[in-house]
C-alpha positions in Angstrom: -43.0 38.5 -39.8 -39.9 40.4 -38.8 -40.0 38.9 -35.3 -40.3 35.4 -36.7 -37.2 35.8 -39.0 -35.1 37.4 -36.2 -36.1 34.7 -33.8 -35.3 32.0 -36.4 -31.8 33.3 -36.8 -31.2 33.1 -33.0 -32.8 29.9 -31.9 -30.0 27.6 -32.9 -27.6 29.1 -30.3 -30.4 29.1 -27.7 -31.1 25.4 -28.3 -27.5 24.6 -27.7 -27.5 26.6 -24.5 -30.6 25.0 -23.2 -29.6 21.4 -24.0 -25.9 21.6 -23.2 -26.2 19.5 -20.1 -28.6 16.9 -21.6 -27.1 13.4 -21.7 -26.9 11.7 -25.1 -29.5 9.0 -25.8 -27.9 5.5 -26.0 -28.7 3.2 -28.9 -30.5 0.8 -26.6 -32.8 3.5 -25.3 -33.4 4.8 -28.8 -34.2 1.4 -30.2 -36.5 0.6 -27.3 -38.5 3.9 -27.7 -38.8 3.4 -31.5 -40.1 -0.1 -30.9 -42.6 1.0 -28.2 -43.9 3.7 -30.7 -44.1 1.2 -33.5 -41.9 3.3 -35.7 -39.8 1.6 -38.5 -37.1 4.2 -38.0 -36.4 7.7 -36.8 -33.9 9.8 -34.9 -34.0 9.8 -31.1 -32.0 12.6 -29.3 -32.0 14.3 -25.9 -34.7 17.0 -25.6 -34.7 20.2 -23.7 -37.4 18.8 -21.4 -36.1 16.7 -18.5 -37.3 13.1 -18.6 -38.3 13.3 -22.3 -36.4 12.5 -25.5 -36.9 14.1 -28.9 -38.0 11.7 -31.7 -38.0 12.8 -35.3 -40.1 10.3 -37.3 -39.2 9.2 -40.9 -41.8 11.8 -42.1 -40.0 14.6 -40.2 -42.7 14.8 -37.5 -41.2 15.8 -34.2 -42.4 14.1 -31.0 -41.4 14.5 -27.4 -41.6 11.1 -25.7 -41.1 10.3 -22.0 -38.1 8.1 -21.4 -40.4 5.2 -20.3 -42.4 5.7 -23.6 -45.6 6.2 -21.7 -46.3 9.8 -22.5 -46.0 11.8 -25.8 -46.6 15.4 -26.7 -46.1 17.2 -29.9 -46.5 20.8 -31.2 -44.4 23.9 -30.6 -42.0 23.8 -27.7 -40.8 27.1 -26.3 -37.8 27.7 -24.1 -36.8 30.8 -22.2 -33.3 32.0 -22.7 -31.9 34.5 -20.1 -30.6 36.8 -22.9 -32.9 36.1 -25.9 -36.2 35.5 -24.1 -38.8 33.1 -25.5 -37.4 30.9 -28.3 -39.0 28.2 -30.5 -37.1 25.1 -29.8 -39.2 22.9 -32.1 -38.2 25.0 -35.0 -34.6 24.9 -34.0 -34.7 21.1 -33.9 -36.3 20.8 -37.3 -34.1 23.3 -39.1 -31.1 21.0 -39.8 -33.2 18.3 -41.4 -35.2 20.8 -43.4 -32.0 22.3 -44.7 -30.6 18.8 -45.6 -33.8 17.9 -47.5 -34.2 21.1 -49.6 -30.4 21.2 -50.3 -30.8 17.7 -51.7 -33.3 18.8 -54.4 -31.5 18.7 -57.8 -31.1 22.1 -59.4 -32.9 20.9 -62.6 -36.0 20.3 -60.4 -36.1 23.9 -59.2 -37.0 27.1 -61.0 -34.1 29.4 -60.2 -34.0 33.1 -60.5 -30.3 33.9 -60.2 -28.7 36.8 -58.3 -27.5 39.7 -60.3 -23.7 39.5 -60.1 -22.3 37.8 -57.0 -24.6 35.4 -55.2 -24.6 36.5 -51.5 -27.5 34.4 -50.3 -30.2 32.0 -51.5 -33.7 31.2 -50.4 -36.1 28.4 -51.3 -39.7 29.4 -51.9 -42.6 26.9 -52.0 -45.0 28.6 -54.4 -48.3 28.4 -56.2 -48.8 30.4 -59.4 -52.4 31.3 -58.5 -51.6 32.5 -54.9 -52.0 36.2 -54.5 -49.1 36.7 -52.1 -46.9 34.5 -54.2 -47.5 36.8 -57.1 -46.8 39.8 -54.9 -43.5 38.2 -53.8 -42.6 37.4 -57.4 -42.9 41.0 -58.4 -40.1 41.7 -55.9 -37.8 38.9 -57.1 -35.8 41.4 -59.3 -35.2 43.5 -56.1 -34.0 40.3 -54.3 -31.8 39.3 -57.3 -30.3 42.8 -57.4 -29.3 42.5 -53.8 -27.5 39.2 -54.5 -30.2 36.8 -53.4 -30.9 33.8 -55.6 -34.5 32.7 -55.5 -35.1 28.9 -55.9 -38.7 28.1 -56.5 -40.2 24.8 -55.4 -43.8 23.6 -56.2 -46.5 23.7 -53.6 -49.7 23.4 -55.5 -52.4 23.9 -52.9 -55.0 22.0 -55.1 -53.1 18.8 -54.3 -54.5 19.1 -50.8 -57.8 17.9 -52.4 -57.7 14.1 -52.4 -59.5 13.9 -55.7 -57.0 16.2 -57.4 -54.1 14.3 -55.8 -55.5 11.0 -56.9 -56.0 12.2 -60.4 -52.5 13.7 -60.5 -50.9 10.5 -59.4 -52.6 8.7 -62.2 -51.2 11.1 -64.7 -54.3 13.4 -65.0 -54.5 17.1 -65.0 -57.8 17.6 -63.1 -56.8 20.8 -61.2 -56.5 24.0 -63.2 -53.7 25.4 -61.0 -52.0 22.0 -60.9 -51.9 22.0 -64.7 -50.3 25.4 -64.8 -47.7 24.4 -62.3 -46.8 21.3 -64.3 -46.5 23.5 -67.4 -44.0 25.8 -65.7 -41.8 22.9 -64.7 -42.1 21.3 -68.1 -41.4 24.5 -70.1 -38.2 25.0 -72.1 -38.0 28.6 -70.6 -39.1 27.9 -67.0 -38.4 31.4 -65.8 -40.4 33.1 -68.5 -43.4 30.8 -68.1 -43.3 31.1 -64.3 -43.4 34.9 -64.6 -46.1 34.8 -67.2 -48.3 32.6 -65.1 -47.8 34.8 -62.0 -48.9 37.8 -64.1 -52.1 36.0 -64.9 -51.3 34.8 -68.4 -52.0 31.2 -69.5 -48.5 31.1 -71.0 -47.2 27.8 -72.2 -49.6 24.8 -71.9 -46.8 22.3 -72.5 -47.1 19.3 -70.2 -44.9 16.4 -69.4 -44.9 13.4 -67.1 -41.3 13.9 -65.8 -41.9 16.7 -63.3 -41.5 17.1 -59.5 -44.7 19.0 -58.8 -46.4 16.2 -56.7 -43.1 15.2 -55.0 -42.3 18.8 -54.0 -45.8 19.3 -52.6 -45.4 16.2 -50.5 -42.0 17.4 -49.4 -43.3 20.8 -48.4 -46.1 19.2 -46.4 -43.5 17.0 -44.7 -41.4 20.0 -43.8 -44.3 21.9 -42.2 -45.5 24.0 -45.1 -49.2 24.7 -44.9 -49.7 27.6 -47.3 -47.9 29.7 -49.8 -45.5 31.4 -50.2 -43.4 29.5 -47.7 -39.7 30.6 -47.5 -36.9 28.4 -46.4 -33.7 30.2 -45.6 -30.3 28.8 -46.3 -30.0 27.5 -42.7 -33.3 25.6 -42.9 -35.4 28.2 -41.1 -39.0 28.1 -42.3 -40.7 31.5 -42.8 -44.4 30.9 -43.5 -46.1 33.7 -45.5 -45.1 36.7 -47.5 -42.2 38.9 -46.4 -41.6 42.2 -48.2 -38.3 42.2 -50.1 -36.6 45.0 -48.1 -37.4 43.2 -44.8 -36.1 39.9 -46.2 -32.9 41.5 -47.5 -32.2 43.0 -44.0 -32.9 39.7 -42.3 -30.3 38.1 -44.5 -27.8 40.7 -43.5 -27.5 42.3 -47.0 
């Protein structure tokens, strides 16, 4: 986990170094490639791989496409930097868009545990109230807050990965037990208290409402590469999948 975070904080500069000599993609080339791929839109940029461009689809999927649009590959792309070693270039490319999308989420759609005193850093955490490691991380939120870190919770209800639960949720149902708890947290008058109670195993407040972002945030998390919980997004858009102990996270943020 420590290696992932340290690498995430370094890959931006490595990406710039590895792509410094890449030529910009012209609009004509970008339009042609999107047309060949049958995409209604997307961003086409130079990639670190000679002969290939980097295409970010409207759903934030990253593709590497040959300039003649005859070959495509996807997945993690690693580069080798003389000073930093092996770096994850795919993560570096996705980070700015991920930052933009999470920063655009209205504050009233987050459950925010504020820093104690001066806010020195913030993190977004995609969470599920019945996830064991989410509960473990939540017990360390006071330590993070005391260090000046604001914790901004976003909903990632793993039950929504079940098509039946997702279909029921979209129709206004509450078929999943965990989904119902998550909705109650976002609908509560005191969201912080209910979130804490649920993560302590209490049923807490069963208040439900229809105006909640639980489904939308699950879909956003999936779009951004979240596959499990907790998933931490740092202020620069770096995605850290999985639990990270508070002391380690504090050090990684330079606090």
